[in-house]
C-alpha positions in Angstrom: 0.0 0.0 0.0 1.3 3.4 -0.9 2.2 5.8 1.9 2.0 9.6 1.5 4.6 12.1 0.3 7.0 12.9 3.0 7.8 16.5 3.9 11.3 17.8 3.3 13.2 18.1 6.6 16.0 20.8 6.9 19.4 19.7 8.1 20.4 21.1 11.5 23.9 21.6 12.9 25.2 19.0 15.3 23.2 16.1 16.7 20.3 16.0 19.1 20.4 14.0 22.4 18.9 10.5 22.7 15.1 10.7 23.2 13.6 9.2 26.3 9.9 8.2 26.4 7.8 7.1 29.3 7.2 3.3 29.1 4.0 1.7 30.3 5.1 1.9 33.9 5.9 5.6 33.6 9.7 5.1 33.7 11.7 7.3 31.3 13.7 5.0 29.0 16.0 5.6 26.0 13.6 5.0 23.1 16.1 3.5 20.6 18.5 0.7 21.4 20.9 1.0 18.4 21.8 3.0 15.4 18.6 1.9 13.6 15.5 3.1 15.5 12.4 1.0 14.9 8.7 1.8 15.7 5.4 0.2 14.9 2.3 2.4 15.1 -1.1 0.9 15.1 -3.0 2.7 12.3 -6.5 3.5 11.5 -9.5 1.4 10.7 -10.5 3.4 7.6 -13.8 5.0 8.4 -14.3 8.4 10.1 -10.8 9.5 9.1 -9.0 11.8 10.0 -10.3 13.1 13.3 -8.4 15.1 15.8 -7.8 12.1 18.0 -6.1 10.3 15.1 -4.0 13.4 14.3 -2.9 13.9 17.9 -1.7 10.3 18.1 0.2 10.2 14.8 1.8 13.7 15.4 3.2 12.3 18.6 5.0 9.6 16.7 6.0 12.1 14.1 7.8 14.0 16.8 9.6 10.8 17.8 10.7 10.1 14.3 12.0 13.6 13.9 13.9 13.5 17.2 15.4 10.1 16.3 16.6 11.4 12.9 18.0 14.5 14.5 20.0 12.3 16.9 21.6 10.5 13.9 19.4 7.4 13.8 18.3 5.6 10.7 14.6 5.1 11.3 12.4 2.2 10.3 8.8 3.2 10.9 5.9 0.9 10.1 2.2 1.7 10.3 -0.7 -0.6 9.5 -4.2 0.0 8.2 -6.9 -2.4 9.4 -8.7 -2.4 6.1 -11.0 -5.3 7.0 -12.6 -5.6 10.4 -16.0 -5.6 12.0 -16.3 -1.8 12.5 -15.5 -1.1 8.9 -18.0 -3.7 7.7 -20.7 -2.4 10.0 -20.2 1.2 8.8 -20.3 0.1 5.2 -23.5 -1.9 5.8 -25.1 1.0 7.7 -24.4 3.4 4.8 -25.2 0.9 2.0 -21.7 1.1 0.6 -19.2 -1.4 -0.6 -16.7 -1.9 2.2 -13.7 -1.7 -0.2 -14.8 1.6 -1.6 -15.3 3.0 1.9 -11.9 1.9 3.0 -10.2 3.2 -0.2 -11.8 6.6 0.2 -11.0 7.0 3.9 -7.4 5.8 3.4 -6.9 8.4 0.6 -8.4 11.1 2.9 -6.0 10.1 5.7 -3.0 10.4 3.4 -4.1 13.9 2.3 -4.6 14.9 5.9 -1.2 13.6 7.0 0.5 15.4 4.2 -1.3 18.7 5.1 -0.1 18.3 8.7 3.4 17.5 7.5 3.6 14.1 9.3 6.6 12.2 8.0 5.5 9.1 6.1 6.3 5.6 7.4 8.7 3.5 5.5 6.1 0.8 5.3 2.3 1.5 5.2 0.7 -1.9 5.3 -3.0 -2.9 4.9 -4.3 -6.0 6.6 -5.7 -7.4 3.3 -2.3 -7.2 1.5 -0.6 -8.7 4.6 -2.8 -11.8 4.6 0.0 -14.2 3.7 2.2 -12.6 6.5 -0.7 -13.0 9.0 -1.3 -16.6 8.0 2.4 -17.5 8.4 2.4 -16.3 12.0 -1.0 -17.9 12.7 0.3 -21.2 11.3 3.3 -21.0 13.7 0.9 -20.6 16.6 -1.0 -23.7 15.4 2.2 -25.6 14.9 3.1 -24.8 18.6 -0.3 -26.1 19.8 -1.5 -22.7 20.9 -4.7 -22.6 18.9 -8.0 -24.3 19.3 -11.1 -24.4 17.1 -14.6 -23.2 18.0 -17.3 -23.5 15.4 -14.8 -23.0 12.7 -13.1 -20.0 14.3 -9.6 -20.3 15.7 -8.7 -18.9 19.1 -5.3 -18.5 20.9 -5.0 -20.2 24.2 -3.8 -17.3 26.3 -2.9 -19.5 29.2 0.0 -20.8 27.0 1.7 -17.5 27.6 2.9 -17.1 31.2 3.8 -13.4 30.4 0.2 -12.5 29.5 -0.6 -9.3 31.4 2.9 -8.0 31.5 2.2 -5.1 29.1 -0.9 -3.7 30.9 -0.3 -4.9 34.4 -4.0 -5.4 34.8 -5.8 -8.1 36.8 -8.0 -10.7 35.1 -11.3 -9.1 36.1 -10.3 -5.7 34.7 -8.9 -7.2 31.5 -12.2 -9.1 31.0 -14.2 -6.0 31.5 -12.1 -4.0 29.0 -12.1 -6.8 26.6 -15.9 -6.7 26.4 -15.9 -2.9 26.1 -13.3 -2.9 23.3 -14.5 -5.4 20.8 -13.7 -8.7 22.4 -16.0 -11.7 23.1 -15.3 -12.8 26.7 -18.8 -14.2 27.1 -18.8 -16.5 24.0 -19.9 -20.0 25.0 -17.3 -22.7 24.4 -14.2 -20.6 24.8 -11.6 -22.1 27.1 -10.9 -18.8 28.7 -12.8 -15.5 28.4 -9.6 -13.7 27.4 -8.7 -16.0 24.6 -8.3 -13.8 21.5 -9.7 -14.6 18.0 -7.0 -15.4 15.5 -9.0 -16.5 12.5 -12.7 -15.8 11.9 -14.4 -18.4 9.7 -16.3 -17.0 6.7 -19.7 -15.5 7.5 -22.5 -15.0 5.0 -22.3 -11.7 3.1 -18.9 -10.9 4.6 -15.5 -10.8 2.9 -13.3 -13.9 3.3 -10.1 -15.3 1.9 -8.7 -18.9 1.6 -6.3 -20.1 4.2 -5.0 -23.2 5.9 -7.8 -22.7 8.5 -10.5 -22.6 5.8 -12.0 -19.4 4.3 -12.3 -16.4 6.6 -10.4 -13.4 7.7 -7.8 -12.6 10.5 -8.4 -11.2 13.9 -7.1 -7.7 14.8 -4.4 -8.6 17.3 -2.7 -11.2 15.1 -2.7 -8.7 12.3 -0.5 -6.2 14.1 1.7 -8.9 15.6 2.4 -10.3 12.2 3.0 -7.0 10.3 5.2 -5.6 13.1 7.5 -8.6 13.3 7.6 -9.1 9.5 8.9 -5.6 8.8 10.8 -4.8 12.0 12.0 -8.2 13.3 11.2 -10.2 16.3 12.3 -7.4 18.6 11.9 -3.7 17.8 12.1 -0.5 19.8 8.7 1.1 20.3 5.1 -0.1 19.9 3.0 3.1 19.7 -0.7 3.8 19.9 -3.5 5.4 22.0 -4.0 4.6 25.6 -7.1 2.7 24.7 -4.9 0.1 22.9 -2.9 -0.9 26.0 -5.5 -3.6 26.6 -6.5 -5.6 24.8 -4.7 -4.8 21.6 -1.1 -4.3 22.6 -1.3 -7.0 25.3 -2.7 -9.5 22.9 -0.4 -8.6 20.0 2.6 -9.1 22.1 1.3 -12.4 23.4 0.8 -13.7 19.8 4.3 -12.7 19.0 5.8 -14.3 22.1 4.1 -17.6 21.5 4.8 -17.7 17.8 8.4 -16.3 17.7 9.8 -16.7 21.2 12.5 -19.1 20.1 13.8 -16.6 17.5 14.6 -13.8 19.9 18.2 -12.9 20.8 19.2 -13.8 24.3 18.2 -11.1 26.8 15.9 -9.4 24.3 12.1 -9.3 24.6 9.9 -10.6 21.9 8.0 -7.8 20.2 8.5 -4.3 21.6 11.2 -3.2 24.0 9.0 -0.2 25.0 5.5 1.1 24.6 4.4 4.7 24.0 0.8 5.6 24.4 -1.0 8.9 23.5 -3.9 10.2 25.6 -7.5 10.7 24.5 -9.0 13.9 23.0 -12.3 15.1 24.3 -14.8 17.6 23.0 -16.7 19.7 25.6 -15.6 17.3 28.3 -16.7 14.2 26.5 -14.4 11.6 25.0 -14.1 12.2 21.3 -15.2 8.9 19.6 -17.0 7.4 16.7 -19.8 6.0 18.9 -20.4 9.4 20.5 -20.6 11.1 17.1 -18.6 14.1 18.3 -15.6 13.9 16.1 -13.8 16.9 14.7 -12.3 16.2 11.3 -9.0 17.5 9.9 -10.4 17.7 6.4 -13.4 19.8 7.5 -11.1 22.3 9.3 -9.0 22.5 6.2 -12.1 23.1 4.1 -13.0 26.1 6.2 -9.5 27.7 5.5 -7.8 26.7 8.7 -4.0 26.7 8.3 -2.8 23.1 8.8 0.1 24.5 10.8 -2.3 26.1 13.2 -4.0 22.7 13.7 -0.6 21.1 14.3 0.3 23.8 16.9 -3.1 23.4 18.6 -2.3 19.7 19.0 1.4 20.2 20.1 0.3 22.5 22.8 -0.7 19.4 24.8 1.7 16.7 25.9 1.0 13.5 24.1 0.4 11.5 27.3 -2.4 13.9 28.4 -6.1 13.5 27.9 -7.2 17.0 26.7 -10.1 18.9 25.2 -10.2 20.3 21.7 -11.8 23.8 21.8 -12.2 26.8 19.5 -10.2 28.8 22.0 -7.3 26.4 21.7 -7.3 26.6 18.0 -7.5 30.4 18.2 -4.5 30.4 20.5 -2.6 28.3 18.0 -3.4 30.7 15.2 -2.1 33.6 17.3 1.1 31.7 18.2 1.6 30.9 14.5 1.1 34.5 13.5 3.5 35.7 16.3 6.2 33.3 15.2 5.9 34.3 11.5 5.9 38.0 12.5 9.1 37.4 14.5 10.7 35.9 11.4 9.6 38.8 9.2 11.0 41.2 11.8 14.3 39.4 11.7 15.2 40.9 8.3 15.9 39.8 4.7 18.6 37.3 5.5 15.9 34.8 6.5 14.1 35.0 3.2 17.4 34.6 1.4 17.9 31.3 3.2 20.5 32.1 5.8 20.2 29.4 8.4 22.2 26.6 10.0 25.0 26.8 7.5 26.0 30.3 8.6 25.3 29.9 12.3 27.5 31.9 14.6 28.5 30.4 17.9 26.3 31.2 20.9 23.7 32.9 18.7 20.0 33.2 19.9 19.0 30.7 17.3 21.5 28.2 18.7 19.8 28.6 22.1 16.4 27.8 20.5 17.8 24.7 18.8 19.3 23.4 22.0 16.2 24.2 24.0 13.8 22.5 21.6 16.1 19.4 21.4 16.3 19.2 25.1 12.5 19.3 25.6 11.8 16.8 22.9 14.4 14.4 24.3 12.5 14.5 27.6 9.4 12.4 26.6 8.5 14.5 23.6 7.7 17.5 25.7 6.1 19.5 22.8 4.5 22.2 25.1 7.9 22.9 26.5 9.4 23.1 23.1 6.8 25.6 22.0 7.6 27.7 25.0 11.2 27.9 23.9 10.2 29.3 20.5 7.7 31.6 22.2 10.4 33.2 24.3 12.5 33.8 21.2 9.6 35.3 19.2 8.6 37.5 22.1 12.1 38.8 22.5 12.4 39.6 18.8 9.1 41.4 18.6 10.0 43.4 21.7 13.1 44.6 19.9 15.5 42.5 22.0 18.3 40.2 20.8 17.7 37.3 18.5 16.6 39.1 15.4 19.8 38.5 13.3 19.1 36.8 10.0 21.4 33.9 10.7 19.8 33.2 14.1 16.3 33.5 12.8 17.1 31.2 9.9 18.1 28.5 12.3 15.0 29.0 14.4 12.9 28.6 11.2 14.8 25.4 10.4 14.5 24.1 14.0 10.8 24.6 14.0 10.4 22.9 10.7 12.7 20.0 11.3 11.9 19.1 14.9 8.3 20.4 15.4 7.1 19.9 11.8 5.8 23.5 11.5 6.5 25.4 8.4 6.8 29.1 9.0 
């Protein structure tokens, strides 16, 4: 599946520090273990794309990719698209639309929105349908290990086969069962060996899409999809599994369990199977209510763009909140982002003609104000992607320039412009 066109990233002088992220337990850990930094981000199920919650999540991982590159890492970033699943089929049936046409339209819309927001494109953008052979290979390994059982033609994973089940979320069985029911699972299905056993292969249903497999015609479960795609493109062990906080359980827990059971013997000694670390973005609310498809209170990027909203203002409105936070999208927040964008652009204009001529990092003078901005933004992003702190660094520079203070030299301002572009993804 094609990704989207990546934004050009200016080169900055020197190297940024290693980025630390808060793992599931809240501990700050270095996000990348080696020269090549690897991340798998759970992507959209293509309907109701792209809403602010999507954008906030993927812009968080965009910051991580930018910080990694600035620190000198090669980056392998993989994102999936769950382009066949119950929610997509239900929406298509509700609207009387072919599910493939719905998915194709929403994926195209998502790509356009990501381009507008200047999110860097993943190296691999993989749909579940195109990944069916990959998913079946991992599923067959589970079967060969004796970790699957059949129920009315469907195939389930025996979660009791994995003694580490629960290590990602740290939840007790009762809480996991409750969340599983709330988030698309089937803990109450009669005949299951354990309420928390996840579905690996769904046998063909009337009037639903299906594909041939060694298990018979059908389609894959959600958790095995991501386990298979992540390990196929990133290896048995990779640096970061990223997604929203609502994916901690069941999705990330169960994806990791699939991988452990299927691929455990292939891991290097001392290395975990699946992700070394997990990064989770908070939920976005509207008027105090969680923004969600079921609530019908989604704010869409495309509709904001259609009304003439500058995509850089949308990006700044999102970056004003730390990615871990749950927060509210408001008109006031968007207005504040517009004002910030105007103030930063006014500061660059006040800096003089050298900026327009392209003076920047290549002519940087030591200890210039721009150098201070670069170092400050790098420092804040290295500390768990502290975007609000990074914005405050640029604010202080812009306020000083507009007040007639130091920092307006063309060379310094050119570096500030490139810093904001390369690390925050905001084109001034």
